[in-house]
TIDOKE-563840 format. One record per residue (C-alpha): x, y, z; residue in one letter. Coordinates in nm, 3 decimals. Example, Ala and Ser with C-alpha at 12.3 -4.5 7.8 and 13.67 -1.06 7.14 Angstrom:
<pts>
u;v;w;bavex
1.230;-0.450;0.780;A
1.367;-0.106;0.714;S
</pts>
This chain:
<pts>
u;v;w;bavex
10.613;-0.080;-6.525;M
10.514;0.234;-6.338;L
10.702;0.362;-6.035;V
10.559;0.438;-5.690;D
10.433;0.803;-5.684;P
10.610;0.880;-5.356;S
10.939;0.753;-5.500;L
10.896;0.970;-5.808;T
10.816;1.274;-5.592;F
11.124;1.207;-5.377;S
11.341;1.194;-5.691;Y
11.196;1.519;-5.825;V
11.236;1.682;-5.480;A
11.599;1.575;-5.464;C
11.666;1.741;-5.801;L
11.466;2.060;-5.748;L
11.587;2.122;-5.393;D
11.943;2.141;-5.527;Q
11.864;2.393;-5.801;C
11.939;2.759;-5.740;V
11.760;3.028;-5.939;G
11.526;2.784;-6.111;L
11.209;2.942;-6.250;S
11.055;2.696;-6.499;V
11.012;2.319;-6.477;V
10.884;2.110;-6.769;S
10.779;1.764;-6.662;L
10.638;1.482;-6.874;L
10.419;1.216;-6.713;I
10.369;0.875;-6.872;H
10.033;0.835;-7.048;C
9.962;0.518;-6.847;G
9.944;0.700;-6.514;V
9.598;0.718;-6.359;D
9.443;1.065;-6.380;G
9.388;1.086;-6.003;T
9.753;1.002;-5.933;Q
9.862;1.249;-6.197;C
9.659;1.536;-6.051;K
9.776;1.451;-5.699;S
10.140;1.450;-5.807;F
10.101;1.781;-5.990;M
9.930;1.943;-5.690;S
10.199;1.816;-5.455;K
10.476;1.958;-5.675;C
10.308;2.296;-5.717;M
10.244;2.321;-5.343;A
10.605;2.241;-5.251;R
10.756;2.482;-5.509;W
10.492;2.756;-5.553;P
10.735;3.007;-5.707;G
10.805;2.790;-6.011;L
10.628;2.801;-6.342;K
10.517;2.446;-6.422;W
10.476;2.302;-6.769;R
10.307;1.961;-6.775;W
10.293;1.709;-7.053;G
10.231;1.346;-7.142;V
10.462;1.095;-7.308;W
10.437;0.734;-7.418;G
10.585;0.485;-7.660;K
10.508;0.555;-8.024;R
10.346;0.889;-7.947;M
10.469;1.245;-7.970;K
10.523;1.426;-7.639;D
10.216;1.640;-7.575;T
10.220;1.950;-7.357;W
9.886;1.971;-7.181;I
9.919;2.292;-6.983;T
10.132;2.580;-6.870;D
10.064;2.663;-6.506;L
10.210;2.948;-6.310;Q
10.121;2.976;-5.942;I
10.289;3.305;-5.856;T
10.465;3.576;-6.050;E
10.841;3.568;-6.026;H
11.132;3.741;-6.198;P
11.226;3.596;-6.535;K
11.523;3.363;-6.527;S
11.705;3.174;-6.797;S
11.745;2.867;-6.577;K
11.515;2.582;-6.673;K
11.498;2.213;-6.588;L
11.331;1.952;-6.804;R
11.264;1.630;-6.619;F
11.144;1.332;-6.817;L
10.952;1.118;-6.570;G
10.942;0.744;-6.632;A
10.602;0.727;-6.472;G
10.457;0.763;-6.130;L
</pts>
């Protein structure tokens, strides 16, 4: 069962808004999520936190996690702080 996209975004926002000095976020999206929803979610995240480097991937049962892209919106100082969020779906 997939979760409501706005609920997923709220959960991610709650986590990221509490992080200090974060520079890289790796987020896996379930392979069953519609491509339009996926792109919308990614755009929303990158717009809200433009200073982060985003790493996006796909996960699913009986498949290896696959990283599909490394996106960086703006240059920022290197930091060792990273957050990996495993999304259950949108």
